[in-house]
Each structure stands twice: as structure tokens, then as C-alpha cells.
VOKE-410010 format. One record per residue (C-alpha): y, z, x. Coordinates in nm, 2 decimals. Last residue first. Example, Ala and Ser with C-alpha at 12.3 -4.5 7.8 and 13.67 -1.06 7.14 Angstrom:
PT,-0.11,0.71,1.37
PT,-0.45,0.78,1.23
This chain:
PT,1.12,-0.67,-0.07
PT,0.76,-0.66,0.04
PT,0.50,-0.94,0.01
PT,0.33,-0.90,0.35
PT,0.42,-0.59,0.56
PT,0.17,-0.35,0.41
PT,0.32,-0.01,0.33
PT,0.18,0.33,0.44
PT,0.39,0.36,0.76
PT,0.51,0.72,0.66
PT,0.87,0.60,0.67
PT,0.79,0.30,0.45
PT,0.61,0.52,0.20
PT,0.91,0.76,0.20
PT,1.16,0.48,0.16
PT,0.97,0.33,-0.13
PT,0.94,0.68,-0.29
PT,1.32,0.73,-0.24
PT,1.39,0.39,-0.41
PT,1.16,0.47,-0.71
PT,1.29,0.82,-0.76
PT,1.65,0.69,-0.75
PT,1.56,0.41,-0.99
PT,1.40,0.66,-1.23
PT,1.72,0.88,-1.25
PT,1.71,1.22,-1.10
PT,1.75,1.53,-1.32
PT,1.43,1.72,-1.24
PT,1.37,1.53,-0.91
PT,1.64,1.74,-0.74
PT,1.41,2.05,-0.76
PT,1.15,1.89,-0.55
PT,0.84,1.69,-0.66
PT,0.53,1.69,-0.43
PT,0.36,1.36,-0.37
PT,0.01,1.38,-0.22
PT,-0.15,1.07,-0.06
PT,-0.51,1.04,0.08
PT,-0.54,0.71,0.26
PT,-0.79,0.42,0.29
PT,-0.60,0.12,0.16
PT,-0.24,0.03,0.26
PT,0.03,0.04,-0.01
PT,0.18,-0.29,-0.13
PT,-0.01,-0.32,-0.46
PT,0.08,0.04,-0.54
PT,0.46,0.00,-0.53
PT,0.51,-0.05,-0.90
PT,0.25,0.21,-0.98
PT,0.42,0.46,-0.75
PT,0.74,0.45,-0.95
PT,0.54,0.49,-1.27
PT,0.35,0.79,-1.13
PT,0.68,0.95,-1.01
PT,0.84,0.91,-1.35
PT,0.52,1.03,-1.53
PT,0.50,1.34,-1.31
PT,0.87,1.43,-1.38
PT,0.81,1.40,-1.76
PT,0.49,1.60,-1.72
PT,0.69,1.88,-1.55
PT,0.96,1.88,-1.82
PT,0.71,1.89,-2.11
PT,0.50,2.16,-1.93
PT,0.80,2.40,-1.90
PT,1.03,2.40,-1.61
PT,1.04,2.33,-1.24
PT,0.91,2.68,-1.17
PT,0.56,2.57,-1.23
PT,0.52,2.34,-0.93
PT,0.51,1.96,-0.97
PT,0.22,1.79,-0.80
PT,0.12,1.42,-0.78
PT,-0.21,1.32,-0.63
PT,-0.29,0.97,-0.50
PT,-0.63,0.84,-0.36
PT,-0.63,0.53,-0.15
PT,-0.97,0.36,-0.16
PT,-1.21,0.30,0.14
PT,-1.37,0.64,0.13
PT,-1.48,0.91,0.37
PT,-1.24,0.84,0.65
PT,-0.93,0.90,0.44
PT,-0.62,0.89,0.67
PT,-0.38,1.16,0.56
PT,-0.05,1.14,0.39
PT,0.20,1.40,0.25
PT,0.51,1.29,0.06
PT,0.79,1.53,-0.02
PT,1.02,1.46,-0.32
PT,1.38,1.45,-0.45
PT,1.60,1.48,-0.15
PT,1.36,1.31,0.09
PT,1.07,1.43,0.29
PT,0.79,1.30,0.52
PT,0.47,1.48,0.59
PT,0.17,1.39,0.81
PT,-0.16,1.54,0.69
PT,-0.38,1.81,0.84
PT,-0.30,2.12,0.63
PT,-0.14,1.97,0.32
PT,-0.39,1.68,0.31
PT,-0.69,1.91,0.35
PT,-0.56,2.15,0.09
PT,-0.52,1.86,-0.16
PT,-0.87,1.74,-0.07
PT,-1.01,2.09,-0.13
PT,-0.84,2.10,-0.47
PT,-1.02,1.80,-0.60
PT,-0.82,1.56,-0.82
PT,-0.67,1.27,-0.61
PT,-0.63,0.99,-0.87
PT,-0.73,0.63,-0.82
PT,-0.46,0.38,-0.91
PT,-0.61,0.08,-1.09
PT,-0.57,-0.25,-0.92
PT,-0.31,-0.48,-1.07
PT,-0.37,-0.75,-1.33
PT,-0.14,-1.05,-1.28
PT,0.10,-1.13,-1.56
């Protein structure tokens, strides 16, 4: 199996705020994706947020893990040089993994963040 590139995490609050304020957003039933061109770095940084009213820490981390795994499968096809924030919606709580994966693919495609070569 071919080794994939490591996903770099978006951690700084000021970068999250910058993406929310200046970034382009696309939404689906289970999540919202914000994207902004990253002029400072060449890498794509990804942040996943689940707000506190989605449940306790166990529930929120389960949602975060589902989204992270869905993104991991699509990561080799995502363009470089972007800041991406994925926000989970209420429907994401009970959504099956394949639904999350399909909607994330659709959101990345809608936001024009996917490379054309090697896709489905």
C-alpha cells in the first residue's frame, strides 16, 4: 500500500477566524466547509470543529473521527495551499460514515478544491 502524505492540522484560533471571515463556504445537510487560499504556506491545513451542544466529549470526538477519516481518504486528491475548516451540523450526529464521506466529496468538489487527475 502506498504511503499517503500526512494531514496537517489547522490549530491556531486566528487562522480559524480568518477562514470564517474571508473564506468561501459551501454547505450540505451534515456539514459546512469553509476554504481560503493560504498564501503563507504551501501545505493545506485542515481544521474540524464540532460545537458543544452536539453532545458530550465522547459524541463530539466520534463525529470528529468520522469526518477526519472521510477527509483522509480524499486527502491525496485535494489541492495544495488552502486553509480548510469543516464544521459538523446536527445531522452529522447520527449520519453513517458513507453519507459523511459522500457529502464531504461533494463539498470539496463544489468548492473547487479537488484535483482532476485520479478521481472517481
